[in-house]
C-alpha positions as CSV (number, residue, x, y, z in Angstrom):
1,M,24.0,-21.4,13.2
2,E,22.1,-18.3,12.3
3,L,21.4,-15.4,14.8
4,C,17.8,-14.2,15.3
5,R,16.8,-11.1,13.4
6,F,13.0,-11.4,13.8
7,T,12.0,-8.6,16.1
8,D,9.1,-8.3,18.6
9,P,7.0,-6.1,16.2
10,E,7.3,-8.7,13.5
11,V,6.3,-11.5,16.0
12,D,3.3,-9.4,17.0
13,Q,2.0,-9.7,13.4
14,L,2.0,-13.5,13.7
15,R,0.4,-13.9,17.2
16,H,-3.0,-14.5,15.6
17,C,-1.5,-17.7,14.1
18,F,-1.2,-19.3,17.5
19,P,-3.8,-20.3,20.2
20,D,-4.7,-17.8,22.8
21,G,-2.4,-17.9,25.8
22,T,0.7,-18.7,23.7
23,I,3.9,-17.3,25.3
24,F,6.5,-15.8,23.1
25,R,10.0,-15.2,24.1
26,P,11.2,-11.5,23.8
27,F,13.5,-10.8,20.9
28,D,17.2,-11.5,21.7
29,S,19.7,-10.9,18.9
30,S,22.2,-13.3,20.5
31,M,19.8,-16.3,20.2
32,K,20.6,-18.9,17.5
33,S,18.3,-21.1,15.5
34,D,19.5,-24.3,17.2
35,C,18.9,-22.9,20.8
36,L,16.1,-25.4,21.6
37,S,15.5,-26.5,25.2
38,E,13.1,-28.2,27.5
39,T,11.3,-24.8,27.8
40,W,11.5,-23.1,24.4
41,I,11.0,-24.2,20.8
42,A,12.0,-22.3,17.7
43,F,9.5,-21.6,14.9
44,P,10.4,-20.2,11.5
45,A,8.4,-17.2,10.3
46,A,7.8,-18.6,6.8
47,P,4.8,-20.9,7.4
48,F,2.8,-18.2,9.2
49,Q,3.7,-15.5,6.7
50,I,2.1,-17.6,3.9
51,G,-1.1,-18.4,5.8
52,L,-0.5,-21.5,8.0
53,T,-1.5,-21.6,11.6
54,Y,-0.5,-23.7,14.6
55,P,-1.3,-26.5,15.3
56,F,-0.3,-27.4,11.7
57,P,-2.6,-29.5,9.4
58,T,-2.4,-33.3,9.4
59,L,-0.1,-33.7,6.4
60,T,2.3,-31.0,7.5
61,Q,2.6,-32.3,11.0
62,S,3.0,-35.9,9.9
63,F,5.9,-34.9,7.7
64,F,7.8,-33.4,10.6
65,T,6.8,-36.2,13.0
66,L,8.0,-39.0,10.6
67,T,11.2,-37.3,9.5
68,G,12.2,-36.1,13.0
69,L,12.9,-32.6,11.7
70,C,12.5,-29.5,13.7
71,Y,10.3,-26.9,12.1
72,I,13.2,-24.5,11.8
73,Q,15.1,-27.1,9.7
74,A,12.7,-26.8,6.7
75,M,13.5,-24.2,4.1
76,P,10.6,-21.9,3.0
77,M,10.0,-23.9,-0.2
78,V,9.1,-26.9,1.9
79,W,6.4,-24.9,3.7
80,R,5.1,-23.5,0.4
81,A,4.8,-27.1,-1.1
82,L,3.1,-28.4,2.1
83,Y,0.7,-25.4,2.2
84,T,-0.4,-26.1,-1.4
85,L,-0.7,-29.9,-0.8
86,E,-2.9,-29.2,2.2
87,H,-5.1,-27.0,0.0
88,I,-5.4,-29.8,-2.6
89,V,-6.3,-32.3,0.1
90,E,-9.0,-30.0,1.4
91,H,-10.5,-28.8,-1.9
92,E,-9.8,-31.5,-4.4
93,G,-10.7,-34.5,-2.4
94,I,-7.3,-36.2,-3.0
95,D,-6.0,-37.8,0.2
96,I,-2.3,-37.1,0.1
97,G,-0.5,-38.7,3.0
98,F,3.1,-39.1,3.8
99,S,3.5,-42.1,1.4
100,K,2.2,-40.1,-1.5
101,L,4.4,-37.2,-0.6
102,S,7.4,-39.5,-0.8
103,C,6.4,-40.5,-4.3
104,L,6.4,-36.8,-5.4
105,Y,9.5,-35.5,-3.8
106,N,13.0,-36.4,-2.5
107,L,14.2,-34.7,0.6
108,V,17.6,-33.2,0.2
109,S,20.0,-31.2,2.4
110,H,20.5,-27.5,1.7
111,G,23.5,-27.3,4.0
112,S,23.8,-26.8,7.8
113,H,21.1,-29.5,8.3
114,H,18.4,-27.4,6.5
115,Y,16.2,-29.4,4.1
116,L,14.2,-28.8,0.9
117,F,12.1,-30.8,-1.5
118,K,13.5,-31.9,-4.9
119,S,11.3,-33.3,-7.6
120,K,11.9,-36.9,-8.6
121,P,14.2,-37.6,-11.6
122,Q,12.5,-37.1,-15.0
123,Q,9.4,-35.8,-13.3
124,P,8.0,-32.3,-13.5
125,H,7.7,-30.2,-10.3
126,P,4.7,-31.4,-8.4
127,I,4.0,-27.9,-6.9
128,L,4.8,-25.0,-9.1
129,K,6.4,-21.7,-8.1
130,T,7.6,-22.7,-4.7
131,N,11.1,-21.4,-5.3
132,K,11.7,-17.8,-4.4
133,N,14.5,-15.5,-3.4
134,D,14.5,-16.3,0.3
135,T,17.2,-13.9,1.4
136,N,17.9,-14.0,5.1
137,C,15.2,-16.5,5.7
138,R,17.4,-18.4,8.1
139,N,17.5,-15.4,10.4
140,Q,13.7,-15.1,10.6
141,F,12.6,-17.2,13.6
142,F,11.2,-16.8,17.1
143,F,10.8,-18.8,20.2
144,V,7.6,-20.1,21.9
145,R,7.3,-21.7,25.3
146,R,6.5,-25.4,24.9
147,D,3.9,-25.7,27.7
148,S,1.9,-22.8,26.2
149,I,1.0,-24.6,22.9
150,P,-0.7,-27.9,22.1
151,N,1.7,-30.9,21.9
152,G,4.7,-28.6,22.7
153,S,6.3,-31.1,25.1
154,H,6.4,-33.7,22.3
155,L,8.1,-31.6,19.7
156,P,11.9,-32.2,19.1
157,K,14.3,-30.7,21.7
158,K,17.2,-30.8,19.3
159,W,18.0,-30.7,15.6
160,N,17.9,-33.9,13.6
161,T,21.5,-34.1,12.3
162,Q,21.2,-37.7,10.9
163,A,20.8,-38.5,7.2
164,I,17.2,-38.5,6.2
165,S,15.6,-40.2,3.2
166,L,12.1,-40.9,2.0
167,S,13.1,-43.6,-0.5
168,H,12.4,-46.5,1.9
169,I,8.7,-45.7,2.1
170,Q,6.7,-48.2,0.1
171,G,3.7,-47.3,-2.0
172,S,0.5,-49.3,-2.7
173,P,-2.0,-49.5,-5.5
174,V,-4.1,-46.9,-3.7
175,T,-1.1,-44.7,-3.5
176,E,-0.5,-45.0,-7.2
177,E,-4.1,-44.3,-8.0
178,R,-4.1,-41.1,-5.9
179,I,-0.8,-40.0,-7.4
180,T,-2.3,-40.4,-10.9
181,A,-5.2,-38.3,-9.9
182,F,-2.8,-35.7,-8.6
183,W,-1.0,-35.4,-11.9
184,K,-4.3,-34.9,-13.7
185,L,-5.0,-31.7,-11.8
186,D,-4.9,-28.5,-13.6
187,P,-1.4,-26.9,-13.3
188,A,-3.1,-23.8,-11.8
189,I,-4.3,-25.9,-8.8
190,R,-0.8,-27.3,-8.4
191,T,0.6,-23.8,-8.3
192,Y,1.6,-22.2,-5.0
193,Q,-0.8,-19.3,-4.2
194,P,-0.4,-17.8,-0.7
195,K,-3.2,-16.3,1.3
196,A,-0.9,-13.8,3.0
197,K,2.0,-11.7,1.8
198,D,4.9,-14.2,1.3
199,S,7.8,-14.9,3.5
200,Q,10.8,-12.7,3.0
201,E,9.0,-9.9,1.2
202,F,8.0,-8.1,4.4
203,S,10.2,-9.8,6.9
204,S,13.2,-8.0,8.5
205,S,12.3,-4.4,7.4
206,S,11.3,-3.3,10.9
207,Y,14.6,-4.5,12.3
208,T,16.5,-2.6,9.6
209,M,14.4,0.5,9.9
210,S,14.7,0.4,13.7
211,S,18.4,0.1,13.5
212,A,18.6,2.9,10.9
213,A,16.4,5.2,13.1
214,K,18.7,4.6,16.1
215,S,21.7,5.3,14.0
216,S,20.1,8.5,12.7
217,K,19.2,9.7,16.2
218,S,22.7,8.9,17.4
219,A,24.1,10.8,14.4
220,S,21.9,13.7,15.2
221,R,23.0,13.9,18.7
222,S,26.7,13.8,17.6
223,S,26.1,16.5,15.1
224,V,24.5,18.8,17.7
225,G,27.3,18.2,20.1
226,D,29.9,18.9,17.4
227,I,28.2,22.2,16.6
228,Q,28.0,23.2,20.2
229,D,31.7,22.5,20.7
230,I,32.4,24.8,17.7
231,V,30.1,27.8,18.6
232,S,30.0,27.6,22.4
233,P,30.6,31.0,23.9
234,W,32.3,29.4,26.8
235,S,35.1,28.1,24.7
236,F,35.5,31.7,23.3
237,K,35.5,33.1,26.8
238,K,38.2,30.6,27.9
239,E,40.3,31.7,25.0
240,L,40.0,35.3,26.0
241,A,40.8,34.5,29.6
242,A,43.9,32.5,28.6
243,S,45.2,35.4,26.5
244,Q,47.4,37.9,28.3
245,S,47.0,40.6,25.6
246,I,44.2,42.2,23.9
247,P,43.7,40.7,20.4
248,E,44.5,43.0,17.5
249,V,41.3,44.5,16.1
250,K,42.6,46.6,13.3
251,G,40.2,46.6,10.4
252,M,37.7,44.6,12.4
253,N,34.0,45.6,12.6
254,T,33.3,45.4,16.3
255,R,29.7,46.5,16.4
256,G,27.3,44.1,17.9
257,K,24.2,43.1,15.9
258,G,21.7,46.0,16.1
259,T,24.2,48.2,18.0
260,K,24.8,51.7,16.6
261,R,28.3,53.2,16.7
262,K,28.4,56.1,19.1
263,K,29.8,59.4,18.0
264,P,33.0,60.4,19.7
265,T,32.4,62.6,22.7
266,E,34.4,65.8,23.3
267,S,36.6,64.0,25.8
268,S,37.6,61.4,23.3
269,E,37.7,63.4,20.1
270,G,41.5,63.8,20.3
271,L,42.2,60.1,20.9
272,P,44.0,58.1,18.3
273,L,42.0,55.8,15.9
274,M,43.4,52.7,17.6
275,E,42.1,53.7,21.0
276,H,38.7,54.5,19.6
277,Q,38.5,51.0,18.2
278,F,39.7,49.6,21.5
279,H,36.8,51.2,23.4
280,D,34.3,50.0,20.8
281,Y,35.7,46.5,21.2
282,V,35.3,46.6,25.0
283,S,31.7,47.8,24.6
284,M,31.0,44.8,22.3
285,V,32.4,42.4,24.9
286,R,30.3,43.9,27.6
287,I,27.2,43.4,25.5
288,W,27.9,39.9,24.3
289,Y,29.8,38.4,27.2
290,P,29.2,40.4,30.4
291,E,31.0,37.7,32.5
292,T,34.4,38.7,30.9
293,C,34.1,42.4,31.9
294,T,36.6,41.8,34.6
295,L,39.2,41.3,32.0
296,F,38.9,44.9,30.9
297,K,39.0,47.8,33.2
298,D,38.1,51.2,32.0
299,K,41.0,53.7,32.2
300,D,40.9,57.4,32.2
301,P,42.1,58.3,28.7
302,E,44.2,61.0,30.3
303,N,46.1,58.6,32.6
């Protein structure tokens, strides 16, 4: 089963879809979609992202009650179709119950006990534009405590893994009359049109961006550490201390930044060039790294 990738900030965007007092379980990336229990129930993000709220409308809830499916087992296109059918019931005056729904669609498995609607053979799609690119939709779910929502204790406590079919449901003359009225609707009315921004289009971006931000911060810390290891004066001092001889400075500019070269005094005018450079080098070390002065002891040039 799929691991949860729907984070707390994303859940916060959907809290208004539930009654006041609903208790949401904090995000846990180790939770899987089939981790239902006596205490917690999993909800997919899809129905709330398109505009549905809990408790769900009559047709939608009757579909899950009669099929025995958990909400998490329905693919997003099922939610889009149910959302549009609910709109038709409310605004077009066509009473579409479960028996009418079974005349419009077959319920087929999409693998791993997930289900979607499929139009009847030789019949156009009842609800148009319900199929979208639902990348990662199975990872977008969250958990709610049962006793904090209406009818939570009556919702399924495990997935329905049995074969499900709607073909056994019998119609009636009234059913046929309402189905005929349904097909006479303008195609625009039978087209899915969400109230809110649709499912996967705004879904797991915060989780990805959060992960990217953490990686960036981690990378920044590593970079700073690497630079410090390279330029740290302590490593340079240790190298000096470990050395038993003064490094050769021939041809090396030993003046510190902003330090002027002193003119040779009378007492040092006769010294060889190498000794002049040596004294300049010692002066530089005293300016930059005073702690290392013990490595160098001034000597009387005459001794």
